[in-house]
C-alpha positions in Angstrom: 101.3 52.4 77.3 104.8 53.9 76.8 104.4 57.7 76.4 107.5 57.8 74.3 105.9 55.6 71.6 102.6 57.7 71.7 101.9 58.1 67.9 99.3 61.0 68.3 100.3 64.6 67.8 97.8 67.1 69.4 99.9 70.1 68.7 99.1 73.2 66.5 100.0 72.4 62.9 101.9 69.2 63.8 101.6 66.6 61.1 99.9 63.4 62.3 101.3 60.0 61.5 98.5 59.5 59.0 96.9 62.4 57.0 93.5 60.8 56.3 90.7 62.1 54.1 92.7 64.8 52.2 93.6 62.9 49.0 91.6 65.2 46.8 93.4 68.4 47.9 96.8 66.6 47.7 96.2 65.4 44.2 95.0 68.8 43.1 98.2 70.4 44.4 100.3 67.9 42.5 98.4 68.6 39.3 98.9 72.4 39.8 102.6 72.1 40.2 102.9 69.7 37.2 100.9 72.0 34.9 102.8 75.1 35.9 106.1 73.3 35.4 105.0 72.5 31.8 104.1 76.1 31.1 100.4 75.5 31.4 97.9 77.1 33.8 95.6 75.8 36.4 93.6 77.2 39.3 95.5 77.5 42.5 93.9 76.9 45.9 92.8 78.7 49.0 91.9 76.0 51.7 89.2 77.1 54.1 87.9 75.6 57.3 87.4 75.9 61.1 90.2 75.8 63.6 91.6 72.3 64.2 90.6 70.7 60.9 94.1 70.4 59.6 94.6 73.4 57.3 98.2 74.0 58.5 99.0 70.3 58.3 97.8 70.3 54.7 100.1 73.2 53.9 102.9 71.2 55.4 102.0 68.3 53.1 102.1 70.7 50.1 105.6 71.8 51.2 106.8 68.2 51.1 105.3 67.6 47.7 106.7 70.8 46.2 110.2 70.3 47.7 110.3 66.7 46.3 109.4 68.1 42.9 112.3 70.6 43.0 110.3 73.7 43.7 111.4 76.5 46.0 109.0 76.8 48.9 108.3 80.0 50.8 106.3 79.5 54.0 104.5 82.5 55.5 102.2 82.8 58.4 100.2 86.0 57.8 99.9 88.6 60.5 98.2 91.9 60.9 100.9 94.2 59.6 100.8 97.4 57.7 101.7 97.5 54.0 105.3 98.6 54.7 105.9 95.7 57.1 104.3 93.3 54.6 106.5 94.6 51.9 109.7 94.1 53.9 108.6 90.6 55.0 107.8 89.6 51.4 111.2 91.0 50.2 113.1 89.0 52.8 111.3 85.7 52.0 111.5 86.1 48.2 115.1 87.3 48.3 116.0 84.0 50.1 114.0 82.0 47.5 115.9 83.7 44.6 119.3 83.0 46.2 118.3 79.3 46.7 117.2 79.2 43.0 120.3 80.8 41.8 123.3 81.5 44.0 124.6 85.0 43.5 128.0 83.9 42.0 126.0 82.2 39.2 123.4 84.8 38.5 122.2 85.1 34.9 120.8 88.3 33.4 117.3 87.2 34.4 118.3 86.4 38.0 120.1 89.7 38.3 117.0 91.5 37.0 114.8 89.7 39.5 117.2 90.8 42.3 117.1 94.4 41.0 113.2 94.3 41.0 113.3 93.0 44.5 115.5 95.8 45.6 113.1 98.3 44.0 110.2 96.6 45.8 112.0 97.0 49.2 113.4 100.6 48.8 112.6 102.7 51.8 113.2 106.3 52.7 114.7 107.2 56.1 114.0 110.2 58.2 116.7 112.2 56.4 115.1 111.5 53.0 117.8 109.1 51.9 116.9 105.9 50.0 118.1 102.5 51.3 117.7 98.9 50.5 118.4 95.7 52.5 121.2 94.4 50.2 123.8 95.8 47.9 121.9 95.3 44.6 120.9 98.5 42.8 117.1 98.8 42.4 115.6 98.4 39.0 114.2 101.5 37.3 110.5 101.5 36.4 109.7 98.1 37.9 108.8 97.3 41.5 108.7 100.9 42.5 105.4 102.3 41.3 104.3 103.1 44.9 101.3 100.7 44.4 101.6 97.4 46.3 99.7 95.4 43.7 101.7 96.7 40.7 105.0 96.3 42.6 104.3 92.8 43.8 103.2 91.8 40.3 106.6 93.0 38.9 108.4 90.9 41.6 106.4 87.8 40.8 106.9 88.1 37.1 110.7 88.7 37.5 111.1 85.9 40.0 108.9 83.5 37.8 111.1 84.3 34.8 114.2 83.5 36.8 112.8 80.3 38.1 111.6 79.2 34.6 115.1 79.8 33.3 116.4 77.3 35.9 113.7 74.8 35.0 112.1 75.2 38.5 109.3 77.0 40.2 108.4 79.0 43.4 105.3 78.4 45.5 104.3 80.6 48.5 102.3 78.8 51.1 100.5 81.3 53.2 98.7 80.3 56.4 96.2 82.4 58.4 95.3 84.2 55.2 92.4 86.1 56.8 94.8 88.3 58.7 96.2 90.0 55.6 95.0 93.5 55.0 92.7 94.0 52.0 95.4 95.7 50.0 97.9 92.9 50.7 95.4 90.1 49.7 94.5 92.1 46.6 98.2 92.5 45.7 98.8 88.8 46.0 95.8 87.9 43.8 96.8 90.5 41.3 100.3 89.2 41.1 99.2 85.6 40.7 96.8 86.7 37.9 99.7 88.1 35.9 101.8 85.0 36.3 98.9 82.9 35.0 98.7 85.2 32.0 102.5 84.8 31.4 102.4 81.0 32.1 105.2 81.4 34.8 106.0 78.7 37.4 105.2 80.8 40.5 102.0 80.9 42.6 100.7 81.0 46.1 98.4 78.6 47.9 96.7 79.9 51.0 94.8 78.6 54.0 92.4 80.5 56.3 89.1 80.6 58.1 85.9 80.3 56.1 85.5 84.0 55.5 88.6 84.2 53.3 86.7 83.1 50.3 84.4 86.1 50.6 87.4 88.4 51.4 89.2 87.2 48.3 86.2 87.8 46.1 85.8 91.3 47.5 89.5 92.1 46.9 89.4 91.0 43.3 86.3 89.9 41.4 88.2 87.4 39.3 89.5 85.6 42.4 86.8 83.0 42.1 88.1 82.0 38.6 91.8 82.2 39.7 91.4 79.9 42.7 89.4 77.0 43.9 88.2 77.3 47.6 88.0 73.7 48.9 86.6 73.7 52.4 87.8 71.0 54.7 86.1 69.9 57.8 85.6 66.9 60.0 86.6 63.5 58.7 83.8 61.0 58.0 83.5 57.2 57.9 86.6 55.3 57.1 88.8 58.4 57.0 88.0 59.2 60.7 88.5 55.6 61.7 91.9 55.5 59.8 93.1 58.7 61.5 92.5 57.1 64.9 93.5 53.5 64.3 96.3 53.6 61.8 98.8 55.4 64.1 98.2 52.9 66.8 98.4 50.0 64.4 101.9 51.2 63.4 102.9 50.6 67.0 101.2 47.2 67.1 98.1 48.3 69.0 94.5 47.5 67.9 91.3 49.4 68.7 88.1 47.4 69.3 85.3 48.3 66.9 83.1 49.7 69.7 86.0 51.7 71.0 86.4 53.4 67.6 82.6 54.0 67.5 82.7 55.8 70.8 85.8 57.8 69.9 84.2 58.9 66.6 81.1 60.0 68.5 83.1 62.0 71.0 85.4 63.7 68.5 82.8 64.0 65.7 85.6 63.4 63.3 87.5 66.6 63.9 91.2 65.9 63.2 92.7 67.8 66.1 90.2 66.3 68.5 91.0 62.8 67.2 94.7 63.4 67.9 93.9 64.7 71.5 91.6 61.8 72.3 94.0 59.3 70.8 96.8 60.7 73.0 94.8 60.5 76.1 93.6 57.0 75.3 97.2 55.9 74.8 98.0 57.0 78.4 95.1 54.9 79.8 95.1 51.7 77.8 97.4 48.8 78.6 98.8 46.1 76.4 98.2 45.9 72.7 94.4 46.5 72.7 92.2 49.6 73.2 88.7 48.9 74.5 85.6 51.0 74.7 86.2 51.3 78.5 89.6 52.8 77.8 88.1 55.5 75.6 85.4 56.2 78.1 88.0 56.6 80.9 90.1 58.9 78.7 87.2 61.2 77.9 87.5 63.3 81.1 91.2 64.0 80.6 90.5 64.7 76.9 87.9 67.3 77.7 90.0 68.8 80.5 92.9 69.2 78.1 90.8 70.8 75.4 89.2 73.2 77.9 92.5 74.2 79.4 94.4 74.8 76.2 92.6 74.7 72.8 89.5 76.5 74.0 90.7 78.5 77.0 93.5 80.3 75.2 91.0 81.9 72.9 88.5 82.9 75.6 91.3 84.5 77.7 91.8 87.1 74.9 88.3 88.5 75.2 86.8 91.4 77.1 83.9 90.9 79.5 81.5 92.1 76.8 83.0 89.9 74.1 82.8 87.0 76.5 79.1 87.7 77.1 78.5 87.9 73.3 80.1 84.5 72.9 78.1 83.0 75.8 74.9 84.3 74.4 75.7 82.7 71.0 76.4 79.5 72.8 73.1 79.6 74.5 71.4 79.7 71.1 73.4 76.6 69.9 76.2 75.7 67.6 74.5 76.8 64.3 75.2 80.3 62.8 73.2 82.9 64.8 71.5 86.1 63.7 72.9 89.2 65.3 69.5 90.3 66.3 68.8 87.0 68.2 72.1 87.3 70.1 71.3 90.9 71.0 67.9 89.8 72.3 69.5 87.1 74.6 71.8 89.9 76.0 69.0 92.4 76.4 70.6 94.9 74.0 70.0 96.3 70.6 71.9 94.9 67.6 73.3 98.3 66.9 74.8 98.4 70.4 76.6 95.1 69.9 77.7 95.7 66.3 81.2 96.8 67.3 81.7 93.8 69.6 80.6 91.4 66.9 83.0 93.0 64.5 85.9 92.8 67.0 85.3 89.1 67.5 85.3 88.5 63.7 88.6 90.5 63.5 90.1 88.4 66.2 89.2 85.2 64.3 86.8 84.1 67.0 83.7 84.3 64.7 83.1 84.3 60.9 80.1 85.3 58.8 78.7 82.4 56.7 76.1 84.7 55.3 74.9 88.3 55.8 73.6 89.0 59.3 74.8 85.7 60.8 77.9 84.7 62.7 79.3 81.4 63.7 82.2 80.1 65.9 85.5 79.4 64.1 86.3 76.7 66.6 84.4 73.4 66.6 82.4 72.7 69.8 83.2 76.2 71.2 79.5 76.6 72.1 79.8 73.5 74.4 82.9 74.9 76.0 81.3 78.3 76.7 78.4 76.6 78.5 80.9 74.8 80.7 83.3 77.6 81.2 80.7 80.4 81.8 77.7 78.7 83.4 75.8 82.0 83.8 75.4 84.7 81.2 76.5 88.0 82.7 76.2 91.1 80.5 78.2 94.1 81.6 76.2 97.3 82.1 76.2 99.8 79.3 79.0 102.3 79.9 77.7 105.8 79.8 79.8 108.3 77.9 81.3 111.0 80.0 80.0 114.4 78.9 82.5 116.6 77.1 83.8 119.4 79.1 82.8 122.8 77.7 85.6 125.0 76.7 85.8 128.3 78.6 
């Protein structure tokens, strides 16, 4: 079929033609905004799930909903930055939100106060000991400049929330890859949202991240479990999976045979990204206005090759030989969460020897810990890929430490 009319979107974070099976999360977000707009409180959300289940797509849907409701939206993809870089990034994003809320020529007292608190939040000291800010607004005194990230960000959220409330609007931060924030940064965000809830202000953040973020948020602030809900999204089931596959094609006048849908659901196991990839490959194979089971079977090889060469391979290419061996040993044990001691046994090592490697893979976002002592892949079907990509488990030899040279 015509590749230009291909309705499937196997790209990172790209919104599919149909967002199926996520009505609960979308409705909860609408309720959150409506309640905050009315000066009431509600739990915000941190969406968790594996790679490829549609967390970024869901944040994109939230952006559309918030924009349509007249809210200012700040989109952030979290990265591993120190607190100073985080502070500057937040300043830049929130300054832009304030200027969209209230152009400088029409600033009220509250808007100006919010700008001054933002300036205080972003004040830096150069190598000569001189203070500087990123715009010509004098910093507030006694707010946003405590030297404590949590206290300072709280002042910013409160000031910005008051300015937004005065305009009859709100501000929502949508933060993706939340697990890459440092503990102090996540703690500061949670602390700031907590204060805005207490003040009934229309400002909040909604996050998305890998499954470990729920535990990280709880460790950062004990009240996080009461401040947020942590909906976990995964593969689509039943009619939602069928809709995600068939509805985009139907919009182009193409129909899937029932047994073709059954085979596609079996191959993809309902994972949203996999559905988009398989649908895209099927579109290139099928002819006319009907997709048969044979078309899906024919497209399967190209589908798996594409996943292996991009979705999976890009992650494996970032690993060291020892990290690769650890992932391969986990794959040998299966797709379920694996005990660290069992993985070490497969590798012929002690758990203590491999502890740093396991920690590195978690820090890289390759693994997460569903419970103490266990680790699991963050990417669906990664175990199957590892068995294909690394047929033989090869464990690097233990590197002996060089003896220290004795000082004369």
